C-alpha positions in Angstrom: 29.0 38.2 9.6 28.2 35.4 7.0 30.8 33.1 8.4 28.5 31.7 11.3 25.9 30.8 8.5 28.6 29.2 6.4 30.1 27.5 9.5 26.5 26.0 10.3 26.2 24.7 6.6 29.6 23.1 6.7 28.7 21.4 10.0 25.6 20.1 8.8 27.2 19.0 5.7 29.8 17.3 7.5 27.3 15.4 9.6 25.6 14.0 6.5 29.1 13.1 4.9 30.1 11.5 8.3 26.7 9.7 8.4 26.3 8.2 4.9 23.6 5.8 6.0 21.3 8.8 7.3 19.6 9.0 3.8 18.9 5.3 3.9 17.4 5.5 7.6 15.2 8.2 6.8 13.9 6.5 3.7 13.3 3.4 5.4 11.7 5.3 8.4 9.3 7.2 6.1 8.5 4.0 4.1 7.8 1.7 7.1 5.6 4.6 8.7 3.7 5.0 5.2 3.3 1.3 4.8 1.4 1.3 8.3 -0.7 4.4 7.5 -4.0 4.3 5.9 -4.4 4.6 2.2 -5.0 8.3 2.1 -1.8 8.9 4.1 0.1 6.6 1.8 -1.0 8.6 -1.2 0.2 11.7 0.3 3.4 10.4 1.5 4.1 9.1 -2.3 2.9 12.5 -3.7 5.3 14.4 -1.3 8.2 12.1 -2.4 7.2 12.5 -6.1 7.1 16.2 -5.7 10.4 16.4 -3.8 12.1 14.2 -6.5 10.6 16.6 -9.1 12.1 19.7 -7.5 15.4 18.1 -7.0 16.7 15.0 -8.2 19.0 14.3 -5.6 20.2 10.9 -4.4 18.2 11.3 -1.1 14.9 12.1 -2.9 15.6 9.4 -5.6 16.1 6.9 -2.7 13.0 8.1 -0.8 10.6 7.8 -3.7 12.1 4.4 -5.0 11.7 3.1 -1.3 8.0 4.2 -1.1 7.1 2.8 -4.6 8.8 -0.4 -3.6 7.3 -0.7 -0.1 3.7 0.6 -0.3 1.0 -1.8 -1.2 -0.9 -1.8 -4.6 -2.2 0.4 -6.0 0.6 2.7 -5.1 3.5 0.2 -5.8 5.3 0.5 -8.9 8.3 -1.9 -9.1 9.3 -1.0 -12.6 9.5 2.8 -11.7 11.5 1.8 -8.2 14.1 -0.3 -10.1 14.5 2.7 -12.7 15.1 5.0 -9.8 17.5 2.6 -7.8 19.4 1.5 -10.8 21.9 4.4 -10.8 22.4 4.1 -7.1 22.7 0.3 -6.8 26.3 -0.8 -6.1 26.8 -3.5 -3.7 30.3 -2.6 -3.2 29.3 0.9 -2.1 28.5 1.5 1.5 25.3 2.7 2.8 23.0 4.0 -0.1 24.6 1.9 -2.9 24.1 -1.5 -0.8 20.8 -0.4 0.3 19.8 0.3 -3.3 21.3 -3.0 -4.5 19.4 -4.9 -1.8 16.0 -3.3 -2.6 16.7 -3.8 -6.4 17.3 -7.5 -5.7 14.3 -7.8 -3.5 12.0 -6.0 -6.0 13.5 -8.4 -8.8 12.7 -11.4 -6.6 9.3 -10.2 -6.1 8.8 -9.8 -9.8 10.1 -13.4 -10.4 7.8 -15.0 -7.9 5.0 -12.9 -9.5 5.8 -14.4 -12.9 6.0 -17.7 -11.4 2.6 -17.4 -9.6 1.3 -16.5 -13.0 2.9 -19.4 -14.8 1.5 -21.8 -12.2 -1.8 -20.3 -12.1 -1.9 -20.9 -16.0 -0.7 -24.5 -15.6 -3.3 -25.1 -12.7 -5.9 -23.9 -15.4 -4.8 -26.1 -18.0 -4.6 -29.1 -15.6 -8.1 -28.3 -14.3 -9.4 -28.3 -17.8 -7.7 -31.8 -18.4 -9.2 -33.1 -15.5 -12.7 -31.8 -16.5 -12.4 -33.2 -19.9 -11.2 -36.6 -18.4 -14.1 -36.5 -16.0 -16.5 -35.9 -18.7 -15.0 -38.8 -20.9 -15.2 -41.1 -17.9 -18.9 -40.0 -17.1 -19.5 -40.9 -20.8 -18.0 -44.3 -20.6 -19.8 -45.1 -17.3 -23.0 -44.0 -18.9 -22.2 -46.3 -22.0 -21.4 -49.3 -19.9 -24.7 -48.6 -17.7 -26.8 -48.7 -21.1 -24.9 -52.0 -22.1 -25.6 -53.6 -18.8 -29.2 -52.6 -18.8 -29.4 -54.0 -22.4 -27.9 -57.2 -21.2 -30.4 -57.5 -18.3 -33.1 -56.8 -20.7 -31.8 -59.5 -23.0 -31.5 -62.0 -20.0 -35.1 -61.2 -19.0 -36.4 -61.7 -22.2 -34.6 -65.1 -22.5 -36.0 -66.1 -19.2 -39.5 -65.3 -20.2 -39.0 -67.4 -23.4 -37.9 -70.3 -21.3 -40.7 -69.9 -18.9 -43.2 -69.8 -21.8 -41.8 -72.9 -23.4 -41.8 -74.8 -20.1 -45.5 -73.9 -19.4 -46.2 -75.4 -22.9 -44.6 -78.5 -22.4 -46.4 -79.3 -19.3 
């Protein structure tokens, strides 16, 4: 009598073996749905995946959790943990899960590289802005000094003109 249960189990197991991309498809489907969901549902999906992975560290659960950690927005995203989970699975030569894990790992690493590049450029921008501010301040100081010198020359010129005018009046 236990044979039918065993037969069903073998049939289901055979389907999973014949469809190596089923875990990938399921993980992607759940991640896409969660990414579009409100924050509360995203948190719940991540908690369910974490719980499933804690109960059983199967390839499917590992892939599911890693995908959610990589796809969900901040504050739920955890690239470092996703890479850690994907590491043992990533194999570009292996069909299905291996290639998907390798692709997702590459995307995460690229996102991290771009994040570091943005940080570097931001620091450079701040430094350049500081340099420009200092140069502007220096230019303003030079302009003020030149204005003062010009005003001093005008004062001297007026003084000279006044003296010449007084001398002319005396000579008349």
